[in-house]
N, C-alpha and C positions, 0 to 999 in steps of 0.2 A: 623635942628637947630632952625629955626624960630618957628616951632611948639613947641619945647621944651621950648624956652624962653616965648612964649605966655602962655603955660600951667603953668609954674612956676609963672608967674605974676598973672594969674587968681587964682591959689591956694592961693597966698599971700592975695589977696583981699577977697576971700571967707572965709579964716580962720579969717581974721580981722573983718569981718562984719556979718558972718552968722553961725559960728560954736560955739555952746554953750560950756561953761566950766561948768561942773557939780560939785555938792558938794560931791557926793559920787559915788561909783562904780556901785551901782544898777541903778542909773539914766543914766549913760553912757550905760550900758548894754541894758536898755529899749530903748534907742535912736537908737542903732545899730541893735537890734534884727530883726526888720521887714525888714531891708535892706538885712541882711544876709539870712533871710528866703526866700525873693523874689529871690535872686541869686541862692540859693540852689534848689528851685523849677525849675527854668529855666534850670539849669545844669542837674538835674535829668530827666527832660522831653525831652530836646532837645540836651543836651551836648554830646560831643564826649567821647567815651571810647576807648582809644588807638588812632588810626588814625582818625582825625576829619572828614575825607571825606569818610569814609567807614561805620561808625556807627553813630547813632543819626540822627538828621535831620539838615544837614549842612546849609540849607537856613534859617530856623527858628533860628538855633543856632547863626549864624552871626548877624541876625537882632536883636535878643534879647541881644546878647553880647554887641552890640554897643549902643542900645537904653536904656538898663536897667542895665546890669551888670557893664559896665564901669562907668557910673555916680554913681551907688550905691557903687562901690569899692572906688571911690574918697570920697564920703560922709563918709563912714566908716573910711577911712584913716584920713580924717580931724578931725573927732570926737576923734579918738584915739590919734592923735598928740596933740590936744588941751587939752586932759585930761591925758596926759602922767604922770603927777604928782601923779595920783592915781594908777599907775601900779606897780606891783612887778618887780624885775629884770628879772624874767623868762618871764613875759608878754612883757617886752621891747624887749627881744630877738625875741619873736614871731612877734612883730610889725615890726622889721627889715626884717624878712623873708616875711611878708605880703606886705611890701612896694615893695620889689623886684618882688613879684608875680603881684602886681597891675601894675607896670611899664611895665613888660614884657607882661602881658595880653593885655594892651593897644597897645603896639607896634605891637603885632601880629594881633589884631582884628580891630584896627583903621588905623594903618599905613601900614598894610600888611608886616611888617618887622619881619621875622621869625628868624633873626640872633641874637636877643638880649638874648636868653636863654629861658628856659622853667621851671621856678620855679613854682612848683605846689602850689595850695592853701594850706596854713598851717592849718592843722586840729586844732591846738591850738587856732585859732581865735574863734572857736565854743565855747570855754570855757573861753575866756577872760572876765574879770570883773564879772564872775559868783558868786564868793564867796566874802564875806565881810572881810575875814581874811587877814590882812595885816602884820601878824607876820613875814613873810619871807622878808619883806621890811626893809632894814637898810640904 
């Protein structure tokens, strides 16, 4: 519970002082692209396929999950939250799924709590903010 409270407070402070609000969708995408690419590379190289302790490289996976993927996920989540006003309704739904994934990933890989769920990475994040067309937004 204390960890959760601390994390919430840290998030509030980081959003307030360090997360940029962008003018357009392309700027948001450019901001998150490198973080997503880094995470994808680590997952491809070391990540589990099925049972995390039978495939991949579990020692390197856990190390990189904690040192890179968890902080990158939080940076992406903060950027998406701060720029939610630029999202389509469909992208906002993808964000909600991504938020669950981030929280559950942290619980598993930082707190070693495997009871929180196993929401997979939403593939829609790979396409979020890619187009400039906002016609579906009302």
